[in-house]
Backbone and ligand atoms as CSV (ligand in chain L), in Angstrom:
chain,resi,resn,atom,element,x,y,z
A,1,MET,N,N,82.384,86.697,108.543
A,1,MET,CA,C,83.543,87.251,107.821
A,1,MET,C,C,84.472,86.118,107.363
A,2,PRO,N,N,84.986,86.202,106.128
A,2,PRO,CA,C,85.887,85.136,105.659
A,2,PRO,C,C,87.215,85.134,106.406
A,3,LYS,N,N,87.940,84.025,106.220
A,3,LYS,CA,C,89.276,83.904,106.814
A,3,LYS,C,C,90.271,84.620,105.905
A,4,ALA,N,N,91.204,85.362,106.513
A,4,ALA,CA,C,92.161,86.140,105.717
A,4,ALA,C,C,93.602,85.697,105.983
A,5,VAL,N,N,94.415,85.804,104.944
A,5,VAL,CA,C,95.850,85.514,105.051
A,5,VAL,C,C,96.623,86.812,104.851
A,6,VAL,N,N,97.556,87.105,105.752
A,6,VAL,CA,C,98.474,88.242,105.569
A,6,VAL,C,C,99.843,87.629,105.268
A,7,PRO,N,N,100.233,87.596,103.975
A,7,PRO,CA,C,101.493,86.932,103.619
A,7,PRO,C,C,102.659,87.916,103.553
A,8,GLY,N,N,103.866,87.397,103.643
A,8,GLY,CA,C,105.036,88.262,103.474
A,8,GLY,C,C,106.310,87.526,103.790
A,9,SER,N,N,107.422,88.201,103.551
A,9,SER,CA,C,108.727,87.633,103.905
A,9,SER,C,C,109.027,87.890,105.383
A,10,PHE,N,N,108.588,89.024,105.890
A,10,PHE,CA,C,108.773,89.395,107.300
A,10,PHE,C,C,110.232,89.195,107.724
A,11,ASP,N,N,111.137,89.820,106.986
A,11,ASP,CA,C,112.582,89.633,107.214
A,11,ASP,C,C,113.261,90.950,107.595
A,12,PRO,N,N,112.993,91.520,108.772
A,12,PRO,CA,C,112.130,91.021,109.846
A,12,PRO,C,C,110.788,91.757,109.834
A,13,VAL,N,N,109.883,91.303,110.737
A,13,VAL,CA,C,108.594,91.997,110.914
A,13,VAL,C,C,108.869,93.414,111.425
A,14,THR,N,N,108.114,94.379,110.879
A,14,THR,CA,C,108.285,95.787,111.266
A,14,THR,C,C,107.021,96.282,111.989
A,15,ARG,N,N,107.088,97.508,112.492
A,15,ARG,CA,C,105.890,98.112,113.096
A,15,ARG,C,C,104.810,98.328,112.031
A,16,GLY,N,N,105.239,98.534,110.796
A,16,GLY,CA,C,104.271,98.677,109.699
A,16,GLY,C,C,103.505,97.377,109.474
A,17,HIS,N,N,104.228,96.241,109.463
A,17,HIS,CA,C,103.552,94.941,109.324
A,17,HIS,C,C,102.571,94.723,110.482
A,18,ALA,N,N,103.047,94.995,111.703
A,18,ALA,CA,C,102.215,94.739,112.889
A,18,ALA,C,C,100.929,95.562,112.827
A,19,ASP,N,N,101.041,96.781,112.293
A,19,ASP,CA,C,99.866,97.647,112.155
A,19,ASP,C,C,98.858,97.035,111.174
A,20,VAL,N,N,99.353,96.565,110.041
A,20,VAL,CA,C,98.456,95.962,109.032
A,20,VAL,C,C,97.807,94.700,109.605
A,21,ILE,N,N,98.601,93.899,110.318
A,21,ILE,CA,C,98.058,92.639,110.875
A,21,ILE,C,C,96.971,92.943,111.914
A,22,SER,N,N,97.216,93.921,112.776
A,22,SER,CA,C,96.199,94.193,113.806
A,22,SER,C,C,94.949,94.806,113.179
A,23,ARG,N,N,95.116,95.584,112.120
A,23,ARG,CA,C,93.935,96.139,111.441
A,23,ARG,C,C,93.167,95.030,110.718
A,24,ALA,N,N,93.898,94.071,110.133
A,24,ALA,CA,C,93.222,92.929,109.487
A,24,ALA,C,C,92.447,92.130,110.538
A,25,ALA,N,N,93.044,91.993,111.734
A,25,ALA,CA,C,92.398,91.211,112.804
A,25,ALA,C,C,91.138,91.902,113.323
A,26,ALA,N,N,91.058,93.220,113.117
A,26,ALA,CA,C,89.852,93.949,113.541
A,26,ALA,C,C,88.726,93.818,112.507
A,27,ILE,N,N,89.097,93.428,111.289
A,27,ILE,CA,C,88.088,93.304,110.221
A,27,ILE,C,C,87.614,91.856,110.076
A,28,PHE,N,N,88.591,90.921,110.105
A,28,PHE,CA,C,88.272,89.511,109.835
A,28,PHE,C,C,88.239,88.694,111.127
A,29,ASP,N,N,87.406,87.666,111.140
A,29,ASP,CA,C,87.287,86.823,112.336
A,29,ASP,C,C,88.549,86.005,112.571
A,30,ASP,N,N,89.178,85.625,111.474
A,30,ASP,CA,C,90.298,84.697,111.551
A,30,ASP,C,C,91.404,85.187,110.622
A,31,VAL,N,N,92.607,85.402,111.164
A,31,VAL,CA,C,93.721,85.915,110.349
A,31,VAL,C,C,94.923,84.980,110.493
A,32,VAL,N,N,95.459,84.556,109.349
A,32,VAL,CA,C,96.665,83.732,109.350
A,32,VAL,C,C,97.801,84.562,108.777
A,33,VAL,N,N,98.836,84.804,109.583
A,33,VAL,CA,C,100.025,85.503,109.097
A,33,VAL,C,C,100.945,84.431,108.530
A,34,ALA,N,N,101.265,84.543,107.235
A,34,ALA,CA,C,101.980,83.473,106.535
A,34,ALA,C,C,103.353,83.947,106.072
A,35,VAL,N,N,104.379,83.324,106.620
A,35,VAL,CA,C,105.767,83.681,106.303
A,35,VAL,C,C,106.226,82.857,105.102
A,36,LEU,N,N,106.625,83.533,104.043
A,36,LEU,CA,C,107.101,82.815,102.857
A,36,LEU,C,C,108.472,82.197,103.112
A,37,VAL,N,N,108.560,80.890,102.872
A,37,VAL,CA,C,109.851,80.196,102.940
A,37,VAL,C,C,110.241,79.880,101.504
A,38,ASN,N,N,111.229,80.595,101.017
A,38,ASN,CA,C,111.652,80.446,99.624
A,38,ASN,C,C,113.162,80.278,99.614
A,39,GLU,N,N,113.586,79.030,99.389
A,39,GLU,CA,C,115.025,78.718,99.449
A,39,GLU,C,C,115.820,79.547,98.439
A,40,ALA,N,N,115.145,79.956,97.347
A,40,ALA,CA,C,115.853,80.692,96.291
A,40,ALA,C,C,116.072,82.152,96.681
A,41,LYS,N,N,115.353,82.629,97.706
A,41,LYS,CA,C,115.448,84.039,98.080
A,41,LYS,C,C,116.306,84.173,99.341
A,42,ALA,N,N,117.380,84.943,99.237
A,42,ALA,CA,C,118.259,85.120,100.396
A,42,ALA,C,C,117.582,86.009,101.426
A,43,THR,N,N,117.528,85.538,102.664
A,43,THR,CA,C,116.957,86.347,103.746
A,43,THR,C,C,118.000,86.466,104.852
A,44,LEU,N,N,117.904,87.534,105.628
A,44,LEU,CA,C,118.832,87.693,106.757
A,44,LEU,C,C,118.490,86.677,107.842
A,45,PHE,N,N,117.202,86.512,108.112
A,45,PHE,CA,C,116.746,85.602,109.154
A,45,PHE,C,C,116.127,84.346,108.534
A,46,GLY,N,N,116.366,83.214,109.177
A,46,GLY,CA,C,115.772,81.954,108.723
A,46,GLY,C,C,114.283,81.926,109.048
A,47,PRO,N,N,113.550,80.949,108.495
A,47,PRO,CA,C,112.102,80.872,108.702
A,47,PRO,C,C,111.715,80.828,110.182
A,48,GLU,N,N,112.398,80.006,110.982
A,48,GLU,CA,C,112.023,79.887,112.403
A,48,GLU,C,C,112.255,81.205,113.135
A,49,GLU,N,N,113.333,81.907,112.769
A,49,GLU,CA,C,113.615,83.202,113.411
A,49,GLU,C,C,112.533,84.225,113.053
A,50,ARG,N,N,112.113,84.209,111.807
A,50,ARG,CA,C,111.084,85.172,111.382
A,50,ARG,C,C,109.743,84.877,112.067
A,51,LEU,N,N,109.433,83.580,112.203
A,51,LEU,CA,C,108.202,83.196,112.917
A,51,LEU,C,C,108.283,83.629,114.380
A,52,ASP,N,N,109.429,83.386,114.998
A,52,ASP,CA,C,109.635,83.747,116.409
A,52,ASP,C,C,109.484,85.261,116.601
A,53,MET,N,N,110.097,86.043,115.724
A,53,MET,CA,C,110.015,87.506,115.860
A,53,MET,C,C,108.572,87.992,115.674
A,54,LEU,N,N,107.839,87.347,114.763
A,54,LEU,CA,C,106.424,87.723,114.598
A,54,LEU,C,C,105.651,87.419,115.875
A,55,ARG,N,N,105.851,86.209,116.414
A,55,ARG,CA,C,105.088,85.804,117.618
A,55,ARG,C,C,105.416,86.713,118.788
A,56,GLN,N,N,106.682,87.134,118.880
A,56,GLN,CA,C,107.086,87.993,119.999
A,56,GLN,C,C,106.618,89.441,119.805
A,57,SER,N,N,106.427,89.842,118.550
A,57,SER,CA,C,106.147,91.253,118.268
A,57,SER,C,C,104.665,91.580,118.189
A,58,LEU,N,N,103.843,90.581,117.834
A,58,LEU,CA,C,102.410,90.859,117.704
A,58,LEU,C,C,101.773,90.779,119.080
A,59,GLY,N,N,100.852,91.668,119.340
A,59,GLY,CA,C,100.141,91.635,120.611
A,59,GLY,C,C,99.291,90.372,120.687
A,60,PRO,N,N,98.831,90.015,121.878
A,60,PRO,CA,C,98.005,88.813,121.999
A,60,PRO,C,C,96.630,89.037,121.353
A,61,ALA,N,N,96.395,88.390,120.244
A,61,ALA,CA,C,95.087,88.484,119.572
A,61,ALA,C,C,94.626,87.051,119.332
A,62,SER,N,N,93.464,86.718,119.856
A,62,SER,CA,C,93.010,85.317,119.806
A,62,SER,C,C,92.681,84.868,118.382
A,63,ASN,N,N,92.471,85.826,117.473
A,63,ASN,CA,C,92.090,85.424,116.113
A,63,ASN,C,C,93.247,85.492,115.126
A,64,VAL,N,N,94.487,85.629,115.627
A,64,VAL,CA,C,95.655,85.683,114.732
A,64,VAL,C,C,96.566,84.483,114.993
A,65,THR,N,N,96.895,83.754,113.928
A,65,THR,CA,C,97.884,82.682,114.048
A,65,THR,C,C,99.025,82.977,113.076
A,66,VAL,N,N,100.197,82.451,113.407
A,66,VAL,CA,C,101.388,82.701,112.596
A,66,VAL,C,C,101.933,81.368,112.112
A,67,THR,N,N,102.185,81.276,110.809
A,67,THR,CA,C,102.717,80.026,110.271
A,67,THR,C,C,103.559,80.330,109.029
A,68,SER,N,N,104.158,79.298,108.448
A,68,SER,CA,C,104.968,79.531,107.241
A,68,SER,C,C,104.350,78.777,106.066
A,69,PHE,N,N,104.766,79.176,104.866
A,69,PHE,CA,C,104.307,78.456,103.680
A,69,PHE,C,C,105.384,78.523,102.613
A,70,SER,N,N,105.318,77.569,101.672
A,70,SER,CA,C,106.178,77.638,100.489
A,70,SER,C,C,105.284,77.333,99.293
A,71,GLY,N,N,105.763,77.622,98.118
A,71,GLY,CA,C,104.926,77.397,96.938
A,71,GLY,C,C,104.022,78.586,96.681
A,72,LEU,N,N,102.944,78.320,95.955
A,72,LEU,CA,C,102.043,79.400,95.563
A,72,LEU,C,C,101.165,79.846,96.733
A,73,LEU,N,N,101.017,81.159,96.864
A,73,LEU,CA,C,100.169,81.711,97.921
A,73,LEU,C,C,98.718,81.234,97.777
A,74,VAL,N,N,98.233,81.164,96.540
A,74,VAL,CA,C,96.828,80.751,96.356
A,74,VAL,C,C,96.621,79.293,96.794
A,75,ASP,N,N,97.646,78.454,96.642
A,75,ASP,CA,C,97.527,77.056,97.098
A,75,ASP,C,C,97.477,77.013,98.626
A,76,PHE,N,N,98.283,77.880,99.259
A,76,PHE,CA,C,98.249,77.957,100.728
A,76,PHE,C,C,96.866,78.428,101.189
A,77,CYS,N,N,96.330,79.440,100.508
A,77,CYS,CA,C,95.004,79.951,100.880
A,77,CYS,C,C,93.960,78.845,100.765
A,78,ARG,N,N,94.056,78.076,99.697
A,78,ARG,CA,C,93.087,76.983,99.501
A,78,ARG,C,C,93.214,75.963,100.640
A,79,ALA,N,N,94.446,75.606,100.971
A,79,ALA,CA,C,94.671,74.617,102.042
A,79,ALA,C,C,94.156,75.123,103.384
A,80,GLU,N,N,94.205,76.422,103.576
A,80,GLU,CA,C,93.757,77.038,104.846
A,80,GLU,C,C,92.272,77.397,104.823
A,81,ALA,N,N,91.635,77.181,103.667
A,81,ALA,CA,C,90.233,77.605,103.470
A,81,ALA,C,C,90.083,79.110,103.706
A,82,ALA,N,N,91.103,79.868,103.280
A,82,ALA,CA,C,91.054,81.335,103.383
A,82,ALA,C,C,90.687,81.890,102.009
A,83,THR,N,N,89.785,82.853,101.976
A,83,THR,CA,C,89.321,83.382,100.687
A,83,THR,C,C,89.786,84.817,100.439
A,84,VAL,N,N,90.506,85.374,101.404
A,84,VAL,CA,C,90.973,86.759,101.266
A,84,VAL,C,C,92.457,86.853,101.614
A,85,ILE,N,N,93.185,87.655,100.814
A,85,ILE,CA,C,94.583,88.012,101.104
A,85,ILE,C,C,94.570,89.478,101.519
A,86,VAL,N,N,95.279,89.820,102.585
A,86,VAL,CA,C,95.380,91.225,103.002
A,86,VAL,C,C,96.826,91.678,102.849
A,87,LYS,N,N,97.009,92.814,102.182
A,87,LYS,CA,C,98.347,93.401,102.030
A,87,LYS,C,C,98.286,94.889,102.382
A,88,GLY,N,N,99.395,95.406,102.894
A,88,GLY,CA,C,99.502,96.825,103.164
A,88,GLY,C,C,100.093,97.533,101.951
A,89,VAL,N,N,99.672,98.778,101.733
A,89,VAL,CA,C,100.179,99.566,100.600
A,89,VAL,C,C,100.734,100.881,101.134
A,90,ARG,N,N,102.050,101.107,100.918
A,90,ARG,CA,C,102.691,102.312,101.458
A,90,ARG,C,C,102.821,103.428,100.441
A,91,SER,N,N,102.816,103.079,99.166
A,91,SER,CA,C,103.190,104.062,98.141
A,91,SER,C,C,102.603,103.659,96.798
A,92,PRO,N,N,102.669,104.562,95.807
A,92,PRO,CA,C,102.226,104.181,94.458
A,92,PRO,C,C,103.015,102.987,93.916
A,93,ALA,N,N,104.287,102.893,94.268
A,93,ALA,CA,C,105.100,101.747,93.794
A,93,ALA,C,C,104.545,100.447,94.374
A,94,ASP,N,N,104.185,100.477,95.663
A,94,ASP,CA,C,103.573,99.295,96.282
A,94,ASP,C,C,102.268,98.956,95.571
A,95,LEU,N,N,101.471,99.987,95.318
A,95,LEU,CA,C,100.157,99.756,94.701
A,95,LEU,C,C,100.314,99.090,93.342
A,96,ASP,N,N,101.286,99.560,92.590
A,96,ASP,CA,C,101.582,98.999,91.267
A,96,ASP,C,C,101.846,97.497,91.381
A,97,ALA,N,N,102.740,97.154,92.298
A,97,ALA,CA,C,103.129,95.751,92.471
A,97,ALA,C,C,101.968,94.931,93.041
A,98,GLU,N,N,101.281,95.493,94.026
A,98,GLU,CA,C,100.202,94.745,94.688
A,98,GLU,C,C,99.012,94.515,93.777
A,99,LEU,N,N,98.737,95.528,92.933
A,99,LEU,CA,C,97.618,95.394,91.988
A,99,LEU,C,C,97.859,94.219,91.054
A,100,GLN,N,N,99.080,94.135,90.544
A,100,GLN,CA,C,99.402,93.051,89.622
A,100,GLN,C,C,99.306,91.698,90.326
A,101,MET,N,N,99.839,91.627,91.564
A,101,MET,CA,C,99.774,90.356,92.301
A,101,MET,C,C,98.330,89.984,92.628
A,102,ALA,N,N,97.539,90.995,93.001
A,102,ALA,CA,C,96.130,90.732,93.336
A,102,ALA,C,C,95.398,90.176,92.114
A,103,GLN,N,N,95.660,90.788,90.953
A,103,GLN,CA,C,94.972,90.342,89.736
A,103,GLN,C,C,95.440,88.947,89.326
A,104,LEU,N,N,96.755,88.706,89.466
A,104,LEU,CA,C,97.290,87.373,89.145
A,104,LEU,C,C,96.701,86.317,90.061
A,105,ASN,N,N,96.666,86.625,91.368
A,105,ASN,CA,C,96.148,85.640,92.323
A,105,ASN,C,C,94.673,85.359,92.076
A,106,ARG,N,N,93.931,86.396,91.683
A,106,ARG,CA,C,92.504,86.188,91.394
A,106,ARG,C,C,92.328,85.405,90.098
A,107,HIS,N,N,93.292,85.592,89.164
A,107,HIS,CA,C,93.256,84.822,87.918
A,107,HIS,C,C,93.536,83.344,88.209
A,108,LEU,N,N,94.459,83.098,89.145
A,108,LEU,CA,C,94.844,81.723,89.467
A,108,LEU,C,C,93.784,80.991,90.291
A,109,SER,N,N,93.041,81.755,91.083
A,109,SER,CA,C,92.016,81.145,91.945
A,109,SER,C,C,90.968,82.216,92.232
A,110,ALA,N,N,90.001,81.889,93.056
A,110,ALA,CA,C,88.937,82.874,93.319
A,110,ALA,C,C,89.295,83.817,94.454
A,111,VAL,N,N,90.519,83.746,94.941
A,111,VAL,CA,C,90.874,84.514,96.130
A,111,VAL,C,C,90.894,86.024,95.835
A,112,GLU,N,N,90.281,86.781,96.741
A,112,GLU,CA,C,90.240,88.244,96.609
A,112,GLU,C,C,91.367,88.845,97.454
A,113,THR,N,N,91.854,90.020,97.044
A,113,THR,CA,C,92.871,90.722,97.842
A,113,THR,C,C,92.287,92.029,98.362
A,114,VAL,N,N,92.472,92.263,99.649
A,114,VAL,CA,C,92.071,93.533,100.268
A,114,VAL,C,C,93.352,94.307,100.558
A,115,LEU,N,N,93.459,95.507,99.978
A,115,LEU,CA,C,94.653,96.337,100.186
A,115,LEU,C,C,94.355,97.392,101.244
A,116,LEU,N,N,95.167,97.411,102.299
A,116,LEU,CA,C,94.987,98.404,103.364
A,116,LEU,C,C,96.029,99.506,103.198
A,117,PRO,N,N,95.601,100.767,103.110
A,117,PRO,CA,C,96.588,101.850,103.030
A,117,PRO,C,C,97.394,101.882,104.323
A,118,ALA,N,N,98.720,101.974,104.186
A,118,ALA,CA,C,99.569,102.032,105.380
A,118,ALA,C,C,99.203,103.249,106.215
A,119,SER,N,N,99.317,103.132,107.532
A,119,SER,CA,C,99.134,104.303,108.385
A,119,SER,C,C,100.233,105.301,108.009
A,120,PRO,N,N,99.860,106.575,107.753
A,120,PRO,CA,C,100.839,107.539,107.230
A,120,PRO,C,C,102.115,107.632,108.062
A,121,GLU,N,N,101.965,107.542,109.377
A,121,GLU,CA,C,103.153,107.701,110.234
A,121,GLU,C,C,104.090,106.492,110.174
A,122,LEU,N,N,103.638,105.419,109.483
A,122,LEU,CA,C,104.473,104.213,109.382
A,122,LEU,C,C,104.862,103.912,107.937
A,123,SER,N,N,104.428,104.769,107.002
A,123,SER,CA,C,104.531,104.382,105.589
A,123,SER,C,C,105.964,104.422,105.042
A,124,TYR,N,N,106.901,104.990,105.784
A,124,TYR,CA,C,108.304,104.996,105.318
A,124,TYR,C,C,109.042,103.726,105.741
A,125,ILE,N,N,108.400,102.891,106.540
A,125,ILE,CA,C,109.099,101.726,107.111
A,125,ILE,C,C,109.174,100.586,106.099
A,126,SER,N,N,110.381,100.029,105.929
A,126,SER,CA,C,110.544,98.874,105.038
A,126,SER,C,C,111.613,97.945,105.616
A,127,SER,N,N,111.365,96.656,105.551
A,127,SER,CA,C,112.326,95.677,106.088
A,127,SER,C,C,113.691,95.831,105.418
A,128,SER,N,N,113.703,96.059,104.100
A,128,SER,CA,C,114.988,96.177,103.387
A,128,SER,C,C,115.782,97.365,103.895
A,129,ARG,N,N,115.097,98.512,104.047
A,129,ARG,CA,C,115.794,99.721,104.535
A,129,ARG,C,C,116.251,99.539,105.979
A,130,ILE,N,N,115.434,98.879,106.768
A,130,ILE,CA,C,115.806,98.623,108.167
A,130,ILE,C,C,117.111,97.831,108.224
A,131,LYS,N,N,117.223,96.796,107.392
A,131,LYS,CA,C,118.445,95.971,107.387
A,131,LYS,C,C,119.636,96.789,106.899
A,132,GLU,N,N,119.400,97.592,105.853
A,132,GLU,CA,C,120.485,98.421,105.309
A,132,GLU,C,C,120.991,99.393,106.376
A,133,ILE,N,N,120.065,100.074,107.043
A,133,ILE,CA,C,120.453,101.074,108.049
A,133,ILE,C,C,121.135,100.410,109.243
A,134,ALA,N,N,120.579,99.278,109.681
A,134,ALA,CA,C,121.163,98.584,110.839
A,134,ALA,C,C,122.565,98.078,110.514
A,135,ARG,N,N,122.773,97.614,109.275
A,135,ARG,CA,C,124.112,97.141,108.866
A,135,ARG,C,C,125.135,98.278,108.915
A,136,LEU,N,N,124.633,99.507,108.703
A,136,LEU,CA,C,125.516,100.677,108.712
A,136,LEU,C,C,125.508,101.359,110.085
A,137,ASP,N,N,125.103,100.591,111.103
A,137,ASP,CA,C,125.113,101.050,112.503
A,137,ASP,C,C,124.093,102.144,112.798
A,138,GLY,N,N,123.077,102.283,111.950
A,138,GLY,CA,C,122.026,103.269,112.225
A,138,GLY,C,C,121.015,102.722,113.229
A,139,ASP,N,N,120.268,103.626,113.808
A,139,ASP,CA,C,119.282,103.258,114.828
A,139,ASP,C,C,117.896,103.138,114.199
A,140,VAL,N,N,117.358,101.931,114.173
A,140,VAL,CA,C,116.005,101.719,113.636
A,140,VAL,C,C,115.083,101.197,114.738
A,141,SER,N,N,115.455,101.474,115.973
A,141,SER,CA,C,114.715,100.896,117.102
A,141,SER,C,C,113.270,101.377,117.172
A,142,ASP,N,N,112.973,102.504,116.520
A,142,ASP,CA,C,111.583,102.977,116.540
A,142,ASP,C,C,110.746,102.355,115.410
A,143,GLN,N,N,111.374,101.531,114.565
A,143,GLN,CA,C,110.657,100.968,113.419
A,143,GLN,C,C,110.296,99.485,113.600
A,144,VAL,N,N,110.843,98.908,114.665
A,144,VAL,CA,C,110.579,97.486,114.957
A,144,VAL,C,C,110.293,97.344,116.452
A,145,SER,N,N,109.849,96.174,116.862
A,145,SER,CA,C,109.617,95.942,118.297
A,145,SER,C,C,110.976,95.864,119.011
A,146,PRO,N,N,110.989,96.078,120.336
A,146,PRO,CA,C,112.253,95.958,121.077
A,146,PRO,C,C,112.899,94.583,120.884
A,147,TYR,N,N,112.074,93.540,120.780
A,147,TYR,CA,C,112.606,92.180,120.591
A,147,TYR,C,C,113.330,92.070,119.232
A,148,VAL,N,N,112.680,92.577,118.175
A,148,VAL,CA,C,113.299,92.502,116.833
A,148,VAL,C,C,114.571,93.351,116.797
A,149,TRP,N,N,114.544,94.489,117.440
A,149,TRP,CA,C,115.735,95.365,117.477
A,149,TRP,C,C,116.907,94.605,118.107
A,150,ARG,N,N,116.631,93.883,119.192
A,150,ARG,CA,C,117.697,93.115,119.854
A,150,ARG,C,C,118.192,91.986,118.940
A,151,ARG,N,N,117.254,91.260,118.300
A,151,ARG,CA,C,117.641,90.146,117.417
A,151,ARG,C,C,118.445,90.656,116.212
A,152,LEU,N,N,118.074,91.837,115.732
A,152,LEU,CA,C,118.763,92.447,114.590
A,152,LEU,C,C,120.207,92.783,114.971
A,153,GLN,N,N,120.363,93.374,116.146
A,153,GLN,CA,C,121.713,93.732,116.593
A,153,GLN,C,C,122.566,92.484,116.814
A,154,GLU,N,N,121.955,91.450,117.406
A,154,GLU,CA,C,122.691,90.198,117.636
A,154,GLU,C,C,123.100,89.559,116.307
A,155,LYS,N,N,122.154,89.542,115.382
A,155,LYS,CA,C,122.423,88.911,114.067
A,155,LYS,C,C,123.566,89.627,113.344
A,156,LEU,N,N,123.511,90.949,113.351
A,156,LEU,CA,C,124.521,91.709,112.617
A,156,LEU,C,C,125.869,91.706,113.346
A,157,ALA,N,N,125.828,91.442,114.651
A,157,ALA,CA,C,127.086,91.349,115.404
A,157,ALA,C,C,127.669,89.932,115.274
A,158,GLY,N,N,126.910,89.042,114.644
A,158,GLY,CA,C,127.387,87.682,114.448
A,158,GLY,C,C,127.178,86.788,115.653
A,159,VAL,N,N,126.377,87.257,116.629
A,159,VAL,CA,C,126.102,86.456,117.825
A,159,VAL,C,C,125.248,85.242,117.453
A,160,ASP,N,N,124.371,85.445,116.471
A,160,ASP,CA,C,123.390,84.417,116.120
A,160,ASP,C,C,123.627,83.899,114.721
L,1,PNS,O1,O,106.916,90.657,101.998
L,1,PNS,P1,P,106.978,90.404,100.519
L,1,PNS,O2,O,108.322,89.836,100.132
L,1,PNS,O3,O,106.588,91.617,99.713
L,1,PNS,O4,O,105.869,89.274,100.228
L,1,PNS,C1,C,105.682,88.793,98.934
L,1,PNS,C2,C,104.771,87.547,98.910
L,1,PNS,C3,C,105.251,86.521,99.902
L,1,PNS,C4,C,103.367,87.954,99.291
L,1,PNS,C5,C,104.799,87.018,97.469
L,1,PNS,O5,O,106.130,86.905,97.041
L,1,PNS,C6,C,104.130,85.651,97.317
L,1,PNS,O6,O,102.932,85.556,97.413
L,1,PNS,N1,N,104.950,84.612,97.101
L,1,PNS,C7,C,104.485,83.239,96.985
L,1,PNS,C8,C,104.619,82.706,95.573
L,1,PNS,C9,C,103.431,83.136,94.739
L,1,PNS,O7,O,102.289,82.810,95.014
L,1,PNS,N2,N,103.719,83.920,93.667
L,1,PNS,C10,C,102.710,84.474,92.809
L,1,PNS,C11,C,102.227,85.807,93.352
L,1,PNS,S1,S,101.301,86.651,92.155
């Protein structure tokens, strides 16, 4: 089985992301979770915090590694000798966006994209909505790991 990359902003990692990553790890021998570091894009959590939350939230899987990247995803895939990108799809809007990215990435290089349909019970989960709800004092503890929930509360309280 080829090596696969699961890329994303992971700001922060959600239960939906963790589900896609563990399903990718069941299909591919080697999975690299790649956190995009993009100085131009404002994120709530810095790169090291996002990596830490991923490492704390993913179960122990010997074939999953977590790292960061900047620049083009296809260049990262080439450097990692990964030939497949795995993305989760929650909705027709996601599919629209992912289809275009998959086609662009394949145009830029030979990398193929495998789209995994989100598990229905997790398909409403989104990092952006989680941050919005948490900022408004809502409870999103069932949408992230206990560790991420704590880091989210600390961050929004200004502790971190
Ligand atoms: O979690 P996100 O924000 O939906 O992830 C988007 C991501 C990181 C997969 C995408 O923005 C990306 O691949 N960025 C790297 C730059 C790049 O390669 N752009 C061209 C994509 S067609």
